[in-house]
Backbone as numpy.savetxt, mean C-alpha at the origin, in Angstrom:
# Nx Ny Nz CAx CAy CAz Cx Cy Cz
52.26 28.02 24.29 50.79 27.96 24.37 50.42 26.75 25.20
49.50 26.94 26.13 49.10 25.85 27.02 47.92 25.12 26.43
47.96 23.78 26.36 46.87 22.97 25.84 46.05 22.43 26.99
44.70 22.47 26.82 43.79 21.90 27.81 43.30 20.57 27.28
43.35 19.53 28.06 42.95 18.21 27.58 41.84 17.63 28.44
40.96 16.83 27.81 39.91 16.09 28.52 40.53 14.83 29.10
39.98 14.36 30.19 40.39 13.06 30.69 39.92 11.99 29.72
40.57 10.84 29.67 40.22 9.78 28.74 38.79 9.29 28.95
38.34 9.03 30.19 36.96 8.58 30.37 35.95 9.58 29.84
36.19 10.87 30.06 35.24 11.88 29.58 35.19 11.90 28.06
36.36 11.77 27.44 36.41 11.77 25.98 35.67 10.57 25.41
35.86 9.41 26.04 35.19 8.22 25.56 33.68 8.33 25.70
33.23 8.91 26.80 31.79 9.08 26.99 31.21 9.99 25.92
31.94 11.06 25.60 31.46 11.98 24.56 31.37 11.29 23.22
32.39 10.50 22.89 32.39 9.80 21.60 31.26 8.78 21.55
31.03 8.10 22.67 29.96 7.10 22.69 28.61 7.74 22.47
28.42 8.92 23.06 27.13 9.62 22.88 26.92 10.00 21.44
27.99 10.46 20.78 27.87 10.84 19.36 27.55 9.63 18.51
28.26 8.52 18.76 28.02 7.31 17.98 26.62 6.78 18.19
26.12 6.84 19.41 24.77 6.35 19.68 23.75 7.14 18.90
23.93 8.46 18.85 23.01 9.29 18.08 23.05 8.95 16.61
24.26 8.68 16.06 24.38 8.33 14.65 23.71 7.01 14.35
23.87 6.03 15.25 23.30 4.72 15.01 21.78 4.75 15.00
21.19 5.68 15.72 19.74 5.79 15.71 19.24 6.50 14.48
20.12 7.12 13.71 19.69 7.85 12.53 18.98 9.14 12.89
19.23 9.67 14.09 18.56 10.87 14.54 19.54 12.03 14.55
19.03 13.21 14.25 19.87 14.40 14.27 19.76 15.06 15.63
20.87 15.46 16.17 20.84 16.12 17.47 20.32 17.53 17.33
19.36 17.90 18.18 18.81 19.26 18.17 19.71 20.16 18.99
19.76 21.48 18.70 20.60 22.39 19.47 20.22 22.38 20.94
21.19 22.37 21.80 20.92 22.37 23.24 20.48 23.75 23.68
19.59 23.79 24.67 19.14 25.06 25.24 19.36 25.02 26.73
19.85 26.11 27.28 20.09 26.25 28.72 20.97 25.12 29.25
21.89 24.65 28.42 22.82 23.63 28.86 22.27 22.22 28.86
20.97 22.02 28.45 20.36 20.69 28.46 20.07 20.26 27.03
20.26 18.95 26.75 20.01 18.44 25.41 18.51 18.35 25.16
18.10 18.74 23.96 16.69 18.65 23.59 16.33 17.18 23.36
15.06 16.81 23.60 14.67 15.41 23.38 14.81 15.00 21.92
15.19 13.74 21.70 15.37 13.26 20.34 14.02 13.15 19.64
14.04 13.32 18.32 12.82 13.15 17.54 12.41 11.68 17.54
11.12 11.40 17.62 10.69 9.99 17.49 10.89 9.50 16.07
11.15 8.22 15.92 11.32 7.63 14.61 10.10 6.77 14.27
9.43 7.13 13.18 8.29 6.38 12.67 8.75 5.59 11.45
8.48 4.29 11.45 8.85 3.45 10.30 7.61 3.15 9.47
7.76 3.24 8.16 6.66 2.94 7.24 7.13 1.81 6.33
6.52 0.65 6.47 6.89 -0.52 5.66 5.80 -0.74 4.62
6.17 -0.57 3.35 5.21 -0.71 2.26 5.39 -2.06 1.55
4.47 -2.38 0.67 4.56 -3.65 -0.05 5.75 -3.65 -1.01
5.95 -2.54 -1.69 7.05 -2.39 -2.64 7.21 -0.91 -2.92
8.37 -0.52 -3.44 8.57 0.84 -3.92 8.81 0.84 -5.42
8.40 -0.26 -6.08 8.49 -0.35 -7.53 7.13 -0.12 -8.19
6.21 0.42 -7.44 4.86 0.70 -7.92 4.56 2.17 -7.67
4.15 2.93 -8.70 3.87 4.36 -8.51 2.86 4.64 -7.39
1.95 3.70 -7.15 0.97 3.87 -6.08 1.67 4.04 -4.74
2.66 3.20 -4.46 3.36 3.27 -3.18 4.40 4.38 -3.16
4.90 4.76 -4.30 5.79 5.93 -4.37 5.04 7.19 -3.96
3.80 7.32 -4.41 2.96 8.45 -4.00 2.64 8.38 -2.52
2.41 7.18 -2.01 2.16 7.01 -0.58 3.37 7.46 0.24
4.56 7.12 -0.25 5.79 7.54 0.42 5.91 9.06 0.44
5.59 9.71 -0.68 5.67 11.17 -0.73 4.74 11.81 0.29
3.54 11.28 0.40 2.60 11.82 1.38 3.11 11.65 2.79
3.71 10.49 3.07 4.27 10.23 4.40 5.44 11.16 4.70
6.30 11.37 3.72 7.47 12.23 3.91 7.05 13.68 4.16
6.04 14.15 3.44 5.57 15.52 3.66 5.01 15.69 5.07
4.27 14.70 5.54 3.71 14.77 6.89 4.82 14.72 7.94
5.81 13.86 7.72 6.92 13.74 8.68 7.71 15.04 8.79
7.95 15.69 7.64 8.67 16.96 7.64 7.88 18.03 8.38
6.60 18.05 8.17 5.73 19.04 8.81 5.66 18.84 10.32
5.65 17.57 10.75 5.48 17.25 12.17 6.81 17.12 12.92
7.92 17.16 12.19 9.23 17.11 12.83 9.59 15.77 13.41
9.32 14.69 12.67 9.71 13.35 13.12 10.62 12.71 12.09
11.42 11.76 12.54 12.24 10.98 11.62 11.37 9.91 10.98
11.53 9.71 9.69 10.74 8.71 8.98 11.67 7.74 8.27
11.44 6.44 8.49 12.14 5.39 7.77 11.12 4.71 6.85
11.41 4.64 5.56 10.53 3.96 4.62 11.28 2.78 4.01
10.73 1.59 4.14 11.36 0.39 3.60 10.30 -0.50 2.97
10.74 -1.36 2.06 9.82 -2.27 1.38 10.61 -3.40 0.74
9.90 -4.49 0.47 10.49 -5.59 -0.28 10.61 -5.20 -1.74
11.41 -5.93 -2.49 11.58 -5.65 -3.92 10.28 -5.91 -4.68
9.62 -7.02 -4.34 8.39 -7.40 -5.03 7.22 -7.43 -4.05
6.07 -7.07 -4.56 4.86 -7.00 -3.75 4.45 -8.36 -3.18
4.82 -9.42 -3.86 4.43 -10.76 -3.41 5.42 -11.37 -2.42
6.50 -10.66 -2.10 7.52 -11.21 -1.20 7.14 -10.94 0.25
6.19 -11.74 0.73 5.68 -11.57 2.09 6.78 -11.83 3.12
7.57 -12.86 2.89 8.62 -13.23 3.85 9.61 -12.08 4.06
10.01 -11.43 2.97 10.96 -10.32 3.08 10.33 -9.17 3.86
9.04 -8.90 3.62 8.40 -7.82 4.39 8.41 -8.13 5.88
8.17 -9.39 6.24 8.18 -9.76 7.65 9.58 -9.55 8.26
10.63 -9.88 7.49 12.00 -9.68 7.98 12.28 -8.20 8.23
11.83 -7.36 7.31 12.03 -5.91 7.46 11.37 -5.42 8.74
10.13 -5.87 8.98 9.40 -5.42 10.16 10.08 -5.90 11.44
10.53 -7.16 11.45 11.21 -7.69 12.63 12.49 -6.90 12.92
13.23 -6.53 11.89 14.44 -5.72 12.09 14.11 -4.36 12.69
13.02 -3.76 12.26 12.62 -2.45 12.78 12.15 -2.55 14.23
11.53 -3.67 14.57 11.15 -3.89 15.97 12.41 -3.99 16.83
13.43 -4.69 16.32 14.71 -4.80 17.04 15.35 -3.43 17.22
15.18 -2.55 16.25 15.74 -1.19 16.34 14.96 -0.30 17.29
13.81 -0.80 17.74 12.97 -0.06 18.70 12.48 1.27 18.14
11.95 1.23 16.92 11.33 2.44 16.38 10.13 2.80 17.26
9.70 4.06 17.17 8.62 4.51 18.05 7.26 4.01 17.59
7.05 3.90 16.27 5.77 3.45 15.73 5.98 2.79 14.38
5.08 1.88 14.02 5.15 1.16 12.76 3.88 1.40 11.94
4.04 1.89 10.72 2.94 1.96 9.76 3.23 0.89 8.70
2.24 0.06 8.40 2.47 -1.08 7.52 1.36 -1.22 6.49
1.74 -1.43 5.22 0.79 -1.89 4.20 1.07 -3.38 4.01
0.27 -4.25 4.59 0.60 -5.68 4.61 0.60 -6.33 3.23
1.63 -7.11 2.95 1.65 -7.92 1.74 0.78 -9.16 1.92
0.56 -9.55 3.16 -0.30 -10.68 3.48 -1.16 -10.35 4.68
-2.48 -10.43 4.52 -3.40 -10.05 5.61 -3.27 -10.95 6.82
-3.06 -12.24 6.61 -2.87 -13.17 7.72 -1.41 -13.27 8.14
-0.53 -13.20 7.15 0.91 -13.35 7.45 1.44 -12.22 8.34
0.77 -11.07 8.31 1.24 -9.92 9.08 1.03 -10.10 10.58
0.12 -10.99 10.96 -0.32 -11.09 12.36 0.83 -11.36 13.34
1.73 -12.35 13.09 2.79 -12.61 14.08 3.69 -11.41 14.37
4.01 -10.61 13.35 4.88 -9.46 13.62 4.11 -8.33 14.31
2.80 -8.26 14.08 2.00 -7.29 14.84 2.05 -7.64 16.32
1.91 -8.93 16.62 1.99 -9.38 18.02 3.36 -9.07 18.62
4.43 -9.29 17.84 5.78 -8.97 18.33 5.93 -7.48 18.63
5.39 -6.65 17.75 5.44 -5.20 17.99 4.65 -4.83 19.23
3.48 -5.45 19.43 2.69 -5.21 20.63 3.50 -5.52 21.88
4.19 -6.65 21.88 4.98 -7.05 23.06 6.14 -6.10 23.30
6.64 -5.49 22.21 7.74 -4.52 22.35 7.24 -3.12 22.68
5.93 -2.96 22.79 5.37 -1.65 23.12 5.38 -0.68 21.95
5.40 -1.20 20.72 5.43 -0.35 19.52 4.04 -0.35 18.88
3.38 0.80 18.79 2.06 0.83 18.15 2.14 0.54 16.66
1.12 -0.16 16.15 1.06 -0.55 14.74 -0.15 0.08 14.08
0.09 0.78 12.97 -0.98 1.36 12.17 -1.00 0.64 10.83
-2.14 0.11 10.44 -2.27 -0.64 9.20 -2.86 0.27 8.12
-2.24 0.22 6.93 -2.61 1.14 5.84 -2.93 0.35 4.58
-3.99 0.75 3.88 -4.35 0.25 2.55 -4.95 -1.15 2.54
-4.29 -2.12 3.14 -4.76 -3.51 3.15 -4.98 -3.95 4.59
-6.18 -4.37 4.90 -6.49 -4.75 6.28 -5.74 -6.01 6.72
-5.42 -6.06 8.00 -4.95 -7.31 8.60 -6.18 -8.20 8.82
-5.99 -9.51 8.77 -7.09 -10.44 8.97 -7.60 -10.32 10.41
-8.83 -9.86 10.57 -9.35 -9.55 11.90 -9.48 -10.79 12.78
-9.92 -11.90 12.19 -10.07 -13.13 12.98 -8.73 -13.65 13.46
-7.75 -13.68 12.54 -6.41 -14.17 12.91 -5.78 -13.26 13.96
-6.00 -11.95 13.81 -5.44 -10.98 14.76 -6.05 -11.19 16.14
-7.37 -11.36 16.19 -8.04 -11.57 17.48 -7.60 -12.88 18.12
-7.47 -13.93 17.32 -7.06 -15.23 17.86 -5.66 -15.19 18.46
-4.79 -14.36 17.87 -3.40 -14.24 18.35 -3.27 -13.21 19.46
-4.34 -12.49 19.75 -4.28 -11.45 20.78 -3.55 -10.20 20.32
-3.51 -9.98 19.01 -2.83 -8.81 18.47 -3.72 -7.57 18.46
-3.09 -6.41 18.44 -3.82 -5.15 18.44 -3.21 -4.19 17.44
-4.07 -3.45 16.75 -3.58 -2.35 15.91 -4.20 -1.05 16.41
-3.49 0.05 16.17 -3.97 1.34 16.62 -5.09 1.87 15.73
-4.98 1.61 14.42 -5.99 2.09 13.48 -5.79 1.44 12.12
-6.81 1.51 11.29 -6.69 1.14 9.89 -7.04 2.35 9.04
-6.20 2.64 8.05 -6.41 3.78 7.15 -6.45 3.23 5.73
-7.57 3.38 5.05 -7.63 2.85 3.70 -8.97 3.07 3.04
-9.04 2.65 1.79 -10.25 2.78 0.99 -11.16 1.58 1.21
-12.42 1.74 0.77 -13.36 0.64 0.77 -13.18 -0.12 -0.54
-12.37 -1.17 -0.51 -12.06 -1.89 -1.74 -13.27 -2.59 -2.33
-14.16 -3.06 -1.48 -15.40 -3.67 -1.98 -16.19 -2.66 -2.80
-16.33 -1.45 -2.29 -17.09 -0.43 -2.98 -16.41 -0.03 -4.29
-15.09 -0.01 -4.30 -14.37 0.29 -5.53 -14.63 -0.75 -6.61
-14.65 -2.02 -6.22 -14.97 -3.08 -7.17 -16.40 -2.97 -7.67
-17.31 -2.61 -6.76 -18.72 -2.45 -7.15 -18.87 -1.33 -8.19
-18.18 -0.21 -7.96 -18.25 0.92 -8.89 -17.72 0.51 -10.26
-16.61 -0.24 -10.28 -16.05 -0.71 -11.55 -17.02 -1.63 -12.26
-17.67 -2.52 -11.51 -18.63 -3.43 -12.11 -19.82 -2.72 -12.71
-20.35 -1.75 -12.00 -21.49 -0.99 -12.51 -21.11 -0.19 -13.75
-19.88 0.33 -13.78 -19.43 1.08 -14.95 -19.35 0.18 -16.18
-18.75 -1.00 -16.03 -18.62 -1.92 -17.16 -19.99 -2.38 -17.64
-20.90 -2.66 -16.70 -22.24 -3.09 -17.08 -22.94 -2.01 -17.91
-22.81 -0.76 -17.49 -23.43 0.34 -18.23 -22.76 0.53 -19.58
-21.43 0.41 -19.62 -20.68 0.61 -20.85 -21.04 -0.45 -21.90
-21.27 -1.69 -21.46 -21.59 -2.78 -22.38 -23.09 -2.95 -22.61
-23.87 -2.09 -21.97 -25.32 -2.23 -22.12 -25.87 -3.49 -21.49
-25.18 -3.98 -20.46 -25.65 -5.16 -19.73 -25.40 -6.48 -20.41
-24.62 -6.49 -21.51 -24.35 -7.74 -22.22 -22.87 -7.79 -22.64
-22.24 -8.96 -22.48 -20.87 -9.09 -22.93 -20.11 -10.14 -22.15
-18.88 -10.40 -22.58 -18.00 -11.38 -21.95 -16.89 -10.62 -21.21
-16.79 -10.87 -19.91 -15.88 -10.10 -19.06 -14.79 -11.01 -18.49
-13.56 -10.52 -18.49 -12.44 -11.22 -17.86 -11.96 -10.43 -16.65
-11.38 -11.13 -15.69 -10.88 -10.50 -14.47 -9.41 -10.85 -14.27
-8.61 -9.87 -13.87 -7.24 -10.11 -13.44 -7.20 -9.85 -11.93
-6.93 -10.92 -11.19 -6.91 -10.85 -9.74 -5.53 -10.42 -9.23
-5.48 -10.04 -7.95 -4.20 -9.77 -7.31 -3.60 -11.07 -6.82
-3.21 -11.11 -5.55 -2.70 -12.33 -4.94 -3.87 -13.01 -4.24
-4.23 -14.23 -4.64 -5.38 -14.91 -4.03 -5.25 -14.99 -2.51
-6.36 -14.71 -1.83 -6.37 -14.77 -0.37 -6.00 -13.48 0.32
-5.60 -12.46 -0.46 -5.25 -11.17 0.14 -6.45 -10.25 0.11
-6.67 -9.57 1.21 -7.91 -8.82 1.42 -8.19 -7.79 0.34
-7.17 -7.05 -0.08 -7.39 -5.96 -1.03 -8.02 -6.45 -2.32
-7.37 -7.39 -2.97 -7.88 -7.90 -4.23 -9.17 -8.68 -4.06
-9.28 -9.48 -3.00 -10.48 -10.27 -2.77 -11.71 -9.38 -2.60
-11.56 -8.27 -1.88 -12.68 -7.35 -1.68 -13.08 -6.68 -2.99
-12.12 -6.30 -3.80 -12.43 -5.68 -5.09 -13.17 -6.66 -5.99
-12.71 -7.89 -6.01 -13.36 -8.91 -6.82 -14.79 -9.16 -6.35
-14.96 -9.23 -5.03 -16.29 -9.50 -4.49 -17.27 -8.38 -4.85
-16.81 -7.14 -4.73 -17.67 -6.01 -5.09 -18.02 -6.02 -6.56
-17.04 -6.34 -7.41 -17.26 -6.38 -8.85 -18.25 -7.49 -9.22
-18.00 -8.68 -8.70 -18.86 -9.82 -9.04 -20.31 -9.58 -8.63
-20.49 -9.02 -7.44 -21.86 -8.78 -6.98 -22.55 -7.72 -7.82
-21.79 -6.75 -8.33 -22.39 -5.72 -9.19 -22.83 -6.30 -10.52
-21.99 -7.10 -11.17 -22.33 -7.62 -12.50 -23.32 -8.79 -12.43
-23.46 -9.38 -11.24 -24.43 -10.48 -11.09 -25.86 -10.01 -11.33
-26.08 -8.73 -11.25 -27.42 -8.17 -11.47 -27.77 -8.10 -12.95
-26.80 -8.42 -13.80 -27.01 -8.32 -15.26 -26.82 -9.70 -15.89
-27.90 -10.44 -16.14 -27.80 -11.80 -16.68 -27.08 -11.88 -18.02
-27.05 -10.77 -18.76 -26.38 -10.78 -20.06 -24.87 -10.63 -19.98
-24.34 -10.37 -18.77 -22.89 -10.27 -18.57 -22.36 -11.60 -18.06
-21.36 -12.13 -18.73 -20.78 -13.41 -18.34 -19.29 -13.24 -18.04
-18.87 -13.70 -16.87 -17.44 -13.70 -16.54 -16.83 -14.97 -17.12
-15.99 -14.80 -18.15 -15.45 -15.95 -18.88 -14.12 -16.43 -18.32
-13.42 -15.57 -17.56 -12.12 -15.96 -16.99 -11.81 -15.07 -15.80
-11.18 -15.64 -14.78 -10.74 -14.88 -13.60 -9.46 -15.52 -13.10
-8.33 -14.85 -13.34 -7.03 -15.44 -13.01 -6.13 -14.44 -12.29
-5.30 -14.91 -11.36 -4.36 -14.02 -10.67 -3.19 -13.60 -11.56
-2.79 -12.34 -11.41 -1.58 -11.84 -12.06 -0.67 -11.17 -11.03
-0.99 -11.38 -9.73 -0.09 -11.03 -8.61 0.35 -9.57 -8.58
-0.51 -8.68 -9.06 -0.28 -7.23 -9.00 0.83 -6.76 -9.94
1.36 -7.60 -10.78 2.54 -7.24 -11.57 2.21 -7.03 -13.05
2.90 -6.08 -13.67 2.63 -5.71 -15.06 2.96 -6.83 -16.03
4.11 -7.46 -15.85 4.49 -8.50 -16.79 3.55 -9.70 -16.70
3.09 -10.00 -15.50 2.13 -11.09 -15.35 0.77 -10.70 -15.92
0.42 -9.42 -15.81 -0.81 -8.94 -16.43 -0.78 -9.17 -17.93
0.37 -8.92 -18.53 0.54 -9.14 -19.97 0.39 -10.63 -20.31
1.16 -11.47 -19.62 1.18 -12.90 -19.95 -0.17 -13.56 -19.70
-0.77 -13.26 -18.55 -2.04 -13.90 -18.20 -3.14 -13.46 -19.15
-3.19 -12.16 -19.45 -4.29 -11.71 -20.31 -4.08 -12.13 -21.76
-2.84 -12.27 -22.17 -2.58 -12.80 -23.51 -3.18 -14.21 -23.64
-3.00 -15.02 -22.60 -3.56 -16.37 -22.61 -5.08 -16.34 -22.57
-5.63 -15.40 -21.80 -7.09 -15.29 -21.72 -7.67 -14.93 -23.08
-7.03 -13.99 -23.79 -7.52 -13.58 -25.10 -7.50 -14.73 -26.10
-6.47 -15.55 -25.99 -6.38 -16.71 -26.89 -7.45 -17.74 -26.58
-7.73 -17.94 -25.28 -8.74 -18.92 -24.88 -10.15 -18.40 -25.03
-10.30 -17.07 -24.89 -11.64 -16.46 -24.94 -11.61 -15.22 -25.84
-11.52 -15.42 -27.14 -11.47 -14.27 -28.06 -12.74 -13.44 -28.05
-13.82 -13.98 -27.46 -15.07 -13.24 -27.38 -15.07 -12.18 -26.28
-13.99 -12.10 -25.49 -13.91 -11.15 -24.37 -14.09 -9.72 -24.86
-15.01 -9.01 -24.21 -15.28 -7.61 -24.59 -14.89 -6.61 -23.51
-14.60 -7.10 -22.29 -14.24 -6.18 -21.20 -13.30 -6.86 -20.22
-12.50 -6.05 -19.56 -11.57 -6.53 -18.53 -11.65 -5.63 -17.31
-11.74 -6.25 -16.14 -11.52 -5.53 -14.89 -10.26 -6.09 -14.25
-9.25 -5.24 -14.10 -8.01 -5.62 -13.43 -7.99 -4.98 -12.05
-7.64 -5.76 -11.04 -7.67 -5.26 -9.66 -6.57 -4.26 -9.34
-5.68 -3.99 -10.29 -4.71 -2.90 -10.15 -4.35 -2.37 -11.53
-3.91 -1.12 -11.57 -3.53 -0.52 -12.85 -2.31 -1.18 -13.46
-1.37 -1.64 -12.64 -0.18 -2.28 -13.21 -0.59 -3.51 -14.02
-1.50 -4.30 -13.50 -1.96 -5.47 -14.25 -2.75 -5.03 -15.48
-3.54 -3.96 -15.32 -4.31 -3.44 -16.46 -3.38 -2.96 -17.57
-2.29 -2.30 -17.20 -1.35 -1.80 -18.20 -0.65 -2.94 -18.93
-0.36 -4.01 -18.21 0.18 -5.20 -18.88 -0.82 -5.78 -19.85
-2.10 -5.81 -19.43 -3.15 -6.33 -20.31 -3.33 -5.46 -21.54
-3.19 -4.15 -21.37 -3.28 -3.23 -22.51 -2.21 -3.56 -23.56
-1.02 -3.94 -23.11 0.04 -4.32 -24.03 -0.31 -5.63 -24.75
-0.95 -6.55 -24.04 -1.37 -7.81 -24.66 -2.47 -7.55 -25.70
-3.36 -6.62 -25.38 -4.43 -6.26 -26.31 -3.84 -5.64 -27.58
-2.82 -4.78 -27.40 -2.16 -4.16 -28.56 -1.47 -5.22 -29.41
-0.82 -6.19 -28.76 -0.14 -7.26 -29.50 -1.13 -8.10 -30.30
-2.36 -8.17 -29.82 -3.39 -8.93 -30.52 -4.12 -8.09 -31.57
-3.72 -6.82 -31.69 -4.34 -5.93 -32.67 -5.75 -5.53 -32.32
-6.05 -5.45 -30.99 -7.42 -5.16 -30.58 -7.52 -3.89 -29.73
-6.53 -3.02 -29.83 -6.56 -1.77 -29.05 -7.83 -0.98 -29.35
-8.48 -0.53 -28.28 -9.70 0.25 -28.42 -10.96 -0.58 -28.61
-10.81 -1.91 -28.73 -11.97 -2.77 -28.97 -12.47 -3.46 -27.70
-11.72 -3.32 -26.60 -12.14 -3.89 -25.32 -12.28 -2.76 -24.30
-13.24 -2.91 -23.41 -13.39 -1.97 -22.29 -12.49 -2.43 -21.16
-11.47 -1.62 -20.85 -10.50 -1.98 -19.81 -10.63 -1.03 -18.62
-10.85 -1.59 -17.44 -10.97 -0.80 -16.21 -9.94 -1.30 -15.21
-9.17 -0.37 -14.65 -8.15 -0.72 -13.65 -8.50 -0.15 -12.29
-7.49 -0.11 -11.42 -7.69 0.35 -10.04 -6.38 0.97 -9.55
-6.43 2.18 -9.06 -5.31 2.93 -8.45 -5.10 4.30 -9.08
-5.56 4.49 -10.32 -5.43 5.79 -11.00 -3.97 6.23 -11.12
-3.11 5.32 -11.56 -1.71 5.68 -11.81 -1.64 6.67 -12.98
-0.61 7.52 -13.02 -0.50 8.50 -14.10 -0.57 7.88 -15.50
0.07 6.74 -15.69 0.05 6.10 -17.01 -1.35 5.61 -17.37
-2.08 5.13 -16.37 -3.45 4.70 -16.62 -4.33 5.89 -17.00
-4.15 6.99 -16.30 -4.91 8.21 -16.63 -4.62 8.66 -18.06
-3.35 8.56 -18.46 -2.98 8.94 -19.82 -3.63 8.01 -20.85
-3.67 6.73 -20.54 -4.32 5.78 -21.44 -5.82 6.02 -21.53
-6.42 6.50 -20.46 -7.84 6.86 -20.51 -8.05 8.05 -21.44
-7.16 9.04 -21.32 -7.26 10.21 -22.21 -7.12 9.81 -23.69
-6.29 8.80 -23.94 -6.08 8.34 -25.32 -7.16 7.38 -25.80
-8.04 6.94 -24.90 -9.08 6.00 -25.27 -8.63 4.56 -25.26
-7.43 4.29 -24.72 -6.91 2.92 -24.65 -7.54 2.16 -23.48
-7.71 2.84 -22.36 -8.44 2.32 -21.21 -9.73 3.11 -21.06
-10.72 2.49 -20.41 -12.01 3.17 -20.24 -12.09 3.91 -18.91
-11.50 3.34 -17.84 -11.64 3.96 -16.52 -10.66 3.32 -15.54
-10.51 3.96 -14.40 -9.76 3.41 -13.28 -10.35 3.98 -11.99
-10.15 3.26 -10.90 -10.68 3.70 -9.61 -9.54 4.33 -8.82
-9.71 5.60 -8.45 -8.68 6.33 -7.70 -8.92 6.17 -6.21
-7.81 5.99 -5.45 -7.97 5.88 -4.00 -6.94 6.70 -3.22
-6.20 7.61 -3.85 -5.44 8.67 -3.18 -4.42 8.14 -2.15
-3.40 7.48 -2.65 -2.41 6.86 -1.77 -1.57 7.88 -1.01
-1.31 9.06 -1.59 -0.53 10.08 -0.88 -1.25 10.50 0.40
-2.57 10.58 0.31 -3.35 10.94 1.49 -3.25 9.86 2.55
-3.27 8.60 2.12 -3.11 7.50 3.08 -1.79 7.62 3.83
-0.71 7.87 3.09 0.61 7.98 3.71 0.70 9.12 4.69
0.14 10.27 4.31 0.18 11.43 5.19 -0.63 11.23 6.45
-1.82 10.67 6.32 -2.67 10.43 7.49 -2.03 9.41 8.42
-1.39 8.39 7.86 -0.76 7.37 8.69 0.31 7.98 9.60
1.17 8.81 9.03 2.23 9.44 9.85 1.62 10.40 10.86
0.64 11.16 10.42 -0.02 12.10 11.33 -0.64 11.38 12.53
-1.31 10.27 12.27 -1.95 9.52 13.36 -0.93 8.81 14.24
0.17 8.36 13.64 1.23 7.75 14.45 1.76 8.74 15.47
1.98 9.97 15.03 2.48 11.02 15.93 1.46 11.35 17.01
0.20 11.47 16.61 -0.86 11.75 17.59 -0.92 10.66 18.65
-0.85 9.41 18.18 -0.91 8.27 19.11 0.27 8.30 20.08
1.45 8.60 19.58 2.64 8.66 20.44 2.54 9.78 21.47
1.79 10.81 21.13 1.59 11.94 22.06 0.40 11.76 22.98
-0.17 10.56 22.96 -1.26 10.24 23.86 -2.62 10.74 23.43
-2.75 11.15 22.17 -4.03 11.64 21.68 -4.83 10.50 21.06
-6.13 10.59 21.12 -6.99 9.55 20.60 -7.08 9.65 19.08
-7.02 8.49 18.42 -7.18 8.44 16.96 -8.30 7.47 16.63
-9.00 7.66 15.51 -10.10 6.75 15.18 -9.62 5.35 14.84
-10.48 4.36 15.08 -10.13 2.98 14.77 -10.07 2.75 13.27
-10.82 3.52 12.50 -10.85 3.37 11.05 -11.01 4.73 10.40
-10.13 5.02 9.44 -10.23 6.27 8.68 -10.40 5.93 7.21
-11.61 6.10 6.66 -11.81 5.81 5.24 -11.20 6.88 4.36
-10.55 6.45 3.28 -10.00 7.37 2.30 -10.90 7.30 1.07
-11.37 8.44 0.57 -12.36 8.44 -0.53 -11.85 7.72 -1.79
-12.79 7.18 -2.55 -12.48 6.62 -3.85 -13.28 7.36 -4.91
-12.79 7.29 -6.15 -13.43 8.04 -7.23 -13.17 7.33 -8.55
-14.19 7.22 -9.38 -14.02 6.63 -10.70 -13.50 7.69 -11.65
-12.35 7.42 -12.28 -11.76 8.31 -13.26 -12.05 7.73 -14.66
-12.73 8.50 -15.51 -13.08 7.98 -16.84 -12.94 9.06 -17.89
């Protein structure tokens, strides 16, 4: 039997092509008419964390859109939502990999600016999701984003404030659990809430402390607030994870059902607590929709189609 062999240079070239495709994480499409089909673009989605059901839902929405549109999707995040430095490292690595587009939920509104500028210089479009980048810092650095997709956090805080005011009849002692101080998402929610309750002289904010978006900190911080201010009758937490931690602190103090607790994000566990009467309400902002729209707009932008500068995602009070 006669064996046919490739020349060594040809074999090496073939192997190199296969390895290059593997390193990009892209699947080779079937060739037609003897020519290789173009590779799928790779869209990277960098979230604050994947240890929060809110961002897990956002990932699902992004994955569904990517499958429908036929693009490769990379989803990465830091372990903790407050780890801004790690998020920046992840983004810089993706820029080095030359992904086609970057969707980012910034852990820091100002901290995100330098990597946005780096992506701009590399010719990689940046789409910001959920938490706005600091517009002044971005303009000062000459950075550009393709679009922002997210909810009106100020309006969500206002809705929560009006609900608590109505629930308490315009009188009572209110505590606040903040996110990370200086970050746009939590600051906007707080501002909307404060302005809403300021219209009711009988409502007094007795404490406002950060719990950094985390459940365990929500527990510890609110436990201390209850000890310092036992007269507290209501709580607004800027996220459901912090609210759920506070609910555990309320239970430990034997006061379940005696405080009006309002969260933000409409996580499944928060919805269940509302059904049980443990929480009073939460503000829903549909993270799966944010993820899906982000990938959809990234693809449109890569194909040269115009996308809006801002896409609002609806919010809704769940009670």
